[in-house]
Backbone bond lengths (Angstrom), bond angles and torsions (degrees), N, CA, C in turn:
res aa  C-N    CA-C-N  psi(-1)  N-CA   C-N-CA  omega(-1)  CA-C   N-CA-C  phi
1 N - - - 1.434 - - 1.525 108.18 -
2 K 1.307 115.85 114.00 1.462 119.87 -175.11 1.532 112.06 -68.94
3 S 1.340 118.74 -9.54 1.459 119.82 176.24 1.527 110.49 -75.15
4 D 1.320 118.21 -7.38 1.459 122.43 178.01 1.531 112.09 -88.59
5 V 1.316 117.84 13.47 1.461 121.98 -178.70 1.528 109.22 -69.20
6 E 1.326 115.41 132.93 1.458 120.99 174.61 1.528 107.20 -97.34
7 L 1.322 115.46 118.97 1.458 120.74 -177.80 1.521 107.74 -139.70
8 L 1.323 116.91 118.38 1.457 121.10 -176.42 1.528 112.58 -78.87
9 Q 1.313 117.51 -22.37 1.464 122.34 -178.81 1.518 106.87 -137.45
10 N 1.361 117.61 122.33 1.465 117.58 -177.08 1.528 113.32 -109.72
11 S 1.335 117.97 2.56 1.459 119.40 172.16 1.529 108.89 -149.89
12 K 1.345 115.74 163.31 1.464 121.16 -176.51 1.521 108.39 -153.46
13 Q 1.300 115.78 139.89 1.465 121.66 175.93 1.532 107.97 -81.30
14 V 1.335 117.41 125.22 1.464 121.57 177.85 1.526 108.72 -126.74
15 T 1.324 116.09 160.40 1.465 121.85 -179.10 1.524 108.72 -119.38
16 Y 1.329 114.61 134.17 1.464 120.34 179.01 1.524 110.31 -56.59
17 D 1.331 115.37 138.45 1.460 124.49 178.12 1.541 113.63 67.13
18 S 1.336 115.90 21.29 1.472 122.31 174.10 1.530 107.79 -122.52
19 E 1.319 116.21 166.45 1.476 120.17 177.66 1.530 110.30 -70.59
20 Y 1.322 115.50 150.65 1.469 120.16 176.23 1.531 110.58 -64.43
21 G 1.315 117.08 -33.08 1.464 120.19 -178.06 1.522 111.14 75.89
22 D 1.339 115.64 -165.49 1.471 120.49 -178.25 1.521 110.83 -59.08
23 M 1.327 114.92 134.06 1.462 120.24 179.20 1.523 108.32 -122.20
24 P 1.329 117.15 154.81 1.468 120.15 -178.86 1.527 111.56 -65.24
25 Q 1.324 115.54 153.62 1.467 122.77 178.28 1.524 107.71 -113.56
26 P 1.325 118.72 94.32 1.465 120.79 -177.50 1.527 111.95 -70.90
27 K 1.329 115.75 162.96 1.465 121.96 177.19 1.520 108.50 -127.76
28 L 1.319 115.32 142.16 1.460 122.24 176.67 1.519 107.32 -142.11
29 T 1.310 116.74 121.80 1.461 121.39 -177.82 1.529 111.20 -51.62
30 G 1.342 115.24 130.85 1.460 121.01 175.93 1.519 114.79 78.31
31 H 1.321 117.75 7.72 1.460 121.49 -177.01 1.523 110.97 -133.05
32 T 1.323 115.56 157.64 1.453 122.38 174.11 1.522 107.82 -112.10
33 F 1.315 115.46 128.73 1.466 121.78 177.39 1.525 107.88 -73.08
34 I 1.352 116.38 127.00 1.469 119.00 -178.82 1.518 112.46 -110.30
35 G 1.329 117.88 -4.68 1.453 119.46 173.98 1.510 113.61 140.58
36 W 1.351 113.51 174.57 1.464 122.52 176.70 1.523 108.32 -97.03
37 Y 1.347 116.02 139.83 1.461 122.04 -177.15 1.524 109.98 -132.86
38 T 1.316 115.40 161.39 1.462 121.37 -178.30 1.523 113.34 -79.29
39 S 1.331 117.47 -7.16 1.465 121.24 -179.34 1.532 109.17 -142.06
40 A 1.329 116.78 152.72 1.461 120.98 179.90 1.529 111.35 -62.65
41 S 1.331 116.20 -30.75 1.458 122.03 177.24 1.522 107.10 -132.71
42 G 1.314 116.72 124.83 1.463 119.49 -176.16 1.530 109.33 75.57
43 G 1.304 116.71 -139.30 1.464 120.96 -179.11 1.515 111.81 82.28
44 E 1.329 115.50 -179.12 1.460 121.14 179.99 1.519 109.30 -100.93
45 K 1.334 115.62 142.16 1.457 120.47 179.15 1.529 109.26 -72.96
46 V 1.329 115.57 137.38 1.461 121.98 178.87 1.521 107.91 -115.63
47 E 1.320 116.69 123.09 1.466 121.83 179.18 1.521 109.30 -114.43
48 S 1.324 116.40 173.74 1.468 120.30 -177.73 1.528 111.98 -59.93
49 T 1.343 117.41 -28.27 1.470 120.87 -178.86 1.525 113.16 -91.75
50 T 1.348 117.37 -2.18 1.468 121.23 178.19 1.532 108.72 -68.07
51 M 1.314 116.73 137.32 1.464 122.05 178.62 1.530 109.42 -80.76
52 V 1.328 117.10 135.21 1.466 122.40 176.82 1.521 107.68 -69.47
53 Q 1.341 117.43 117.97 1.457 122.42 -177.71 1.524 112.05 -118.92
54 T 1.330 116.33 10.31 1.461 120.82 177.35 1.527 107.04 -109.46
55 A 1.329 117.26 121.24 1.466 122.25 -174.22 1.526 111.85 -91.67
56 K 1.328 116.64 41.20 1.472 121.29 176.69 1.531 107.79 -162.15
57 S 1.313 116.34 170.81 1.467 120.11 175.78 1.518 108.48 -61.30
58 H 1.307 116.49 140.75 1.463 120.01 -178.28 1.527 109.88 -153.24
59 S 1.300 115.62 170.07 1.469 122.06 -179.07 1.515 110.47 -112.85
60 L 1.319 114.81 148.95 1.462 121.99 168.71 1.523 106.57 -117.70
61 Y 1.308 116.28 150.23 1.462 121.28 -172.84 1.522 110.68 -119.50
62 A 1.328 115.35 131.81 1.462 120.44 176.37 1.520 108.87 -72.20
63 H 1.330 116.27 136.62 1.470 121.76 172.50 1.524 107.80 -113.70
64 W 1.323 115.10 144.95 1.468 122.21 -173.24 1.512 111.16 -133.01
65 T 1.318 115.80 155.19 1.465 121.37 164.93 1.519 106.44 -122.10
66 A 1.318 115.70 140.30 1.467 120.07 177.90 1.532 108.75 -72.97
67 N 1.313 115.97 134.30 1.466 120.37 176.27 1.517 109.18 -71.60
68 S 1.317 116.92 149.00 1.459 120.97 174.27 1.517 108.69 -85.66
69 C 1.314 115.27 139.57 1.461 121.81 -179.63 1.530 107.61 -125.67
70 P 1.341 118.05 148.74 1.462 120.11 -175.26 1.534 113.67 -79.87
71 L 1.331 114.84 131.97 1.461 121.71 168.66 1.523 105.55 -106.98
72 S 1.335 117.05 111.36 1.471 121.95 179.81 1.516 108.83 -87.01
73 L 1.321 115.69 122.84 1.467 122.10 177.21 1.525 106.10 -104.06
74 K 1.330 116.69 107.50 1.466 122.10 -173.14 1.528 110.54 -107.92
75 F 1.330 114.56 127.58 1.457 119.86 177.85 1.518 109.73 -87.02
76 T 1.317 115.14 132.30 1.457 122.26 174.23 1.529 106.37 -110.03
77 P 1.336 118.52 167.20 1.470 119.26 -177.52 1.537 112.69 -52.70
78 N 1.295 115.12 138.10 1.462 125.53 174.11 1.528 115.38 74.42
79 I 1.321 117.59 9.87 1.472 121.66 172.16 1.532 106.45 -92.87
80 T 1.333 117.01 132.20 1.468 120.43 -177.58 1.526 113.03 -101.36
81 Y 1.319 117.38 -40.37 1.459 121.52 -177.86 1.516 110.00 -142.19
82 I 1.318 115.96 148.82 1.454 121.58 169.71 1.523 107.05 -121.04
83 H 1.320 115.15 129.36 1.465 122.89 177.47 1.525 106.75 -103.18
84 Y 1.317 117.77 133.87 1.463 119.88 179.63 1.523 109.94 -144.61
85 R 1.291 115.15 158.99 1.463 121.14 171.44 1.525 108.45 -148.99
86 P 1.331 116.39 143.68 1.462 119.96 -174.63 1.521 114.63 -78.16
87 N 1.322 118.05 -12.49 1.462 120.74 177.69 1.524 108.36 -165.89
88 A 1.319 116.07 172.97 1.466 120.94 -174.54 1.521 113.89 -69.49
89 S 1.323 117.96 -18.07 1.465 119.29 -174.22 1.523 113.86 -97.75
90 T 1.322 118.66 5.30 1.462 120.33 179.13 1.526 110.03 -113.06
91 A 1.326 116.16 159.92 1.459 121.49 177.59 1.530 109.11 -77.26
92 Y 1.326 115.73 158.05 1.461 120.17 177.08 1.524 110.69 -70.91
93 S 1.321 116.08 142.43 1.457 123.56 169.88 1.516 106.58 -107.90
94 V 1.343 116.91 158.03 1.460 121.39 -176.30 1.524 109.77 -124.97
95 V 1.333 116.23 137.54 1.464 121.74 174.12 1.526 108.10 -126.58
96 S 1.346 115.67 152.21 1.465 120.40 -178.85 1.526 112.21 -121.55
97 S 1.319 117.63 12.69 1.463 121.87 175.16 1.525 107.84 -153.84
98 D 1.334 116.10 166.03 1.461 119.96 179.72 1.523 109.55 -48.45
99 S 1.304 116.09 133.79 1.464 121.52 -177.62 1.518 109.82 -146.02
100 V 1.306 115.06 157.30 1.461 122.12 171.85 1.519 106.31 -126.14
101 V 1.320 116.08 125.96 1.463 121.10 179.59 1.531 108.57 -120.71
102 D 1.311 115.85 149.40 1.462 120.72 179.11 1.521 110.23 -89.22
103 I 1.316 114.75 130.44 1.459 122.30 178.38 1.534 106.65 -124.48
104 P 1.330 118.71 133.38 1.467 119.54 178.80 1.527 111.87 -61.67
105 Y 1.316 116.24 140.03 1.459 122.44 177.35 1.528 109.88 -52.34
106 G 1.316 116.01 137.13 1.458 121.45 177.57 1.512 114.69 82.74
107 S 1.337 118.12 -7.85 1.469 121.00 -179.64 1.524 110.65 -76.55
108 L 1.309 115.44 148.74 1.453 121.94 174.49 1.522 106.92 -90.03
109 W 1.361 117.81 116.29 1.462 121.21 -179.45 1.527 109.31 -104.34
110 Y 1.340 115.85 160.59 1.467 122.81 -177.76 1.529 108.51 -132.93
111 A 1.350 116.98 145.16 1.469 120.75 175.61 1.525 109.79 -155.50
112 Y 1.335 115.99 147.23 1.471 122.12 171.30 1.518 107.74 -150.48
113 A 1.348 116.63 169.36 1.470 120.27 -172.62 1.522 112.41 -131.97
114 D 1.343 114.73 158.59 1.462 123.88 170.56 1.523 107.03 -113.40
115 A 1.338 115.61 151.91 1.468 119.87 -179.53 1.528 110.54 -120.58
116 K 1.349 114.55 163.81 1.468 121.04 176.53 1.524 109.83 -63.52
117 D 1.353 115.90 160.41 1.461 120.35 174.68 1.520 109.19 -54.20
118 G 1.322 116.30 139.38 1.462 121.32 179.02 1.522 112.95 88.61
119 Y 1.332 117.00 -4.36 1.466 121.36 -179.31 1.520 108.93 -128.72
120 S 1.297 115.05 153.83 1.467 118.53 173.73 1.521 108.54 -130.96
121 P 1.327 115.56 140.28 1.459 118.35 176.83 1.527 109.63 -63.48
122 S 1.314 116.78 148.28 1.457 119.88 176.74 1.523 108.71 -60.62
123 S 1.319 117.07 165.00 1.467 120.50 -175.48 1.522 111.88 -58.02
124 T 1.331 118.25 -31.43 1.463 119.59 179.49 1.521 111.80 -74.00
125 A 1.331 117.77 -15.56 1.463 120.30 -179.52 1.522 112.63 -99.11
126 I 1.342 117.80 -18.80 1.466 120.51 179.93 1.524 110.18 -78.48
127 N 1.317 116.03 -51.80 1.451 121.02 178.48 1.526 107.59 -82.23
128 P 1.309 117.60 139.76 1.465 117.23 -178.23 1.527 112.32 -54.45
129 T 1.318 114.40 127.54 1.452 121.66 173.20 1.515 106.14 -84.43
130 T 1.317 116.92 140.91 1.453 119.79 178.09 1.520 109.26 -125.31
131 G 1.290 114.51 155.62 1.455 120.17 175.89 1.512 109.44 -159.62
132 T 1.314 115.71 152.51 1.462 120.52 175.22 1.518 107.24 -94.55
133 M 1.322 115.85 125.71 1.461 120.65 -175.32 1.523 111.00 -68.28
134 G 1.330 114.95 124.63 1.457 121.78 176.91 1.515 110.44 -103.49
135 T 1.310 116.88 178.47 1.462 120.74 -176.68 1.522 112.51 -67.39
136 D 1.345 117.59 -24.52 1.465 120.43 179.91 1.520 113.33 -87.76
137 G 1.323 117.81 -0.26 1.456 120.64 -178.00 1.521 110.73 81.31
138 A 1.329 115.83 -168.27 1.465 121.24 -178.06 1.517 108.86 -154.05
139 E 1.336 115.79 165.46 1.461 121.64 178.47 1.523 109.69 -133.15
140 F 1.341 115.38 139.07 1.464 122.50 173.48 1.515 106.58 -122.00
141 A 1.337 117.06 114.21 1.470 122.48 -178.23 1.525 108.10 -131.91
142 P 1.329 117.33 83.19 1.469 120.62 -176.36 1.526 112.08 -69.09
143 V 1.316 115.23 154.27 1.463 121.94 -179.75 1.527 108.39 -117.13
144 A 1.341 116.59 138.71 1.466 121.28 176.35 1.523 108.58 -110.85
145 E 1.304 115.46 139.88 1.463 121.58 179.79 1.525 109.19 -116.13
146 A 1.329 115.32 143.57 1.470 119.90 178.58 1.527 108.72 -65.62
147 K 1.338 115.47 137.96 1.459 120.48 178.47 1.526 109.66 -77.26
148 T 1.311 115.17 153.79 1.467 121.85 175.27 1.526 107.64 -106.11
149 Y 1.332 115.13 134.49 1.462 120.55 -178.53 1.522 110.33 -122.43
150 K 1.330 114.62 150.21 1.461 120.96 175.17 1.520 107.76 -92.26
151 V 1.330 116.11 124.79 1.467 122.27 176.26 1.526 106.66 -106.85
152 T 1.313 115.86 124.02 1.460 121.01 179.83 1.525 108.69 -100.06
153 F 1.335 115.78 132.42 1.464 121.59 179.00 1.521 108.13 -98.88
154 R 1.332 116.17 121.77 1.460 121.97 -179.66 1.524 107.39 -112.90
155 P 1.310 117.15 107.73 1.468 119.86 -174.19 1.531 114.52 -67.40
156 N 1.317 119.03 -8.39 1.457 123.13 172.37 1.533 112.55 51.44
157 G 1.324 115.08 57.91 1.469 120.12 178.49 1.517 112.56 99.16
158 G 1.285 118.07 -6.20 1.466 121.76 178.48 1.516 108.91 -116.23
159 N 1.330 115.32 -162.29 1.458 117.88 174.50 1.526 108.61 -132.74
160 S 1.335 114.35 156.00 1.456 120.27 -174.81 1.519 108.59 -136.23
161 A 1.331 116.53 147.45 1.457 121.28 179.77 1.528 110.84 -67.91
162 A 1.301 117.43 -33.95 1.468 120.65 -179.13 1.523 108.77 -121.36
163 S 1.330 116.75 142.66 1.455 119.33 179.34 1.531 111.59 -99.13
164 Y 1.340 117.58 -18.58 1.462 119.93 177.83 1.534 109.95 -159.89
165 A 1.308 114.61 165.53 1.469 121.98 174.51 1.528 107.62 -150.45
166 Y 1.313 116.47 156.02 1.459 121.37 175.42 1.522 108.61 -101.43
167 V 1.336 114.78 132.99 1.459 119.62 179.45 1.526 109.19 -128.27
168 V 1.308 115.23 152.58 1.457 121.75 179.62 1.522 108.12 -98.74
169 Y 1.331 115.93 131.86 1.454 122.13 -179.20 1.525 110.81 -52.81
170 D 1.315 115.96 140.47 1.461 123.15 176.62 1.533 112.56 66.56
171 S 1.336 116.01 21.38 1.466 121.50 176.89 1.525 108.52 -123.67
172 C 1.321 116.71 166.83 1.469 120.92 177.33 1.522 109.69 -69.75
173 Y 1.321 114.90 148.05 1.461 119.47 178.00 1.526 110.75 -67.63
174 G 1.279 117.61 -27.21 1.465 120.27 -174.04 1.514 108.96 84.22
175 E 1.305 116.14 -162.00 1.470 120.50 -178.21 1.522 110.05 -72.57
176 L 1.329 115.25 126.60 1.455 121.01 179.54 1.524 109.90 -93.92
177 P 1.345 118.43 148.92 1.457 120.28 178.22 1.530 110.35 -70.59
178 S 1.281 115.77 152.68 1.457 119.40 175.59 1.516 108.43 -94.24
179 A 1.304 114.89 155.82 1.471 120.94 179.77 1.507 109.37 -124.36
180 E 1.310 115.87 146.65 1.466 120.69 177.85 1.516 108.05 -121.48
181 R 1.303 113.50 142.49 1.459 118.87 176.69 1.518 106.98 -94.66
182 I 1.284 115.87 130.71 1.462 120.11 -177.03 1.517 109.63 -91.84
């Protein structure tokens, strides 16, 4: 929000056909001041040594660039890929190991994850997570959970006390039912 600009001096007396002289250096959180210009967008850069060529009161406009802030993409066990994009208008990029990417301050970033077979990313990792980049950066560390499967017991001509059980991937089956042949 450009209304958050800190400026100690908002006007200055200048003389036609003389240099502008020292000009204020405004501050805006998450941005770098790149100079004063004759137009809010585009225009000519005006520096302290620029000669005043406008013979009336006029405005100069601060121009800014957004600072880049780090988005840490952290892999947790059983996560295979993280997909991210720095804003809504770019395609997703993919990383397969811990990474730090630069995102412009104030940008809305997106990320989601894929998991190894037998695991599923938590709900916050499946649907794209979004965040607005702040000056301290951000971190995306998705978690994968082992899937639960239904195991059906088919006594194949016999009978069994249990017909199915639920088991968690990559875990022990636990006690299995016994079967008797009739």
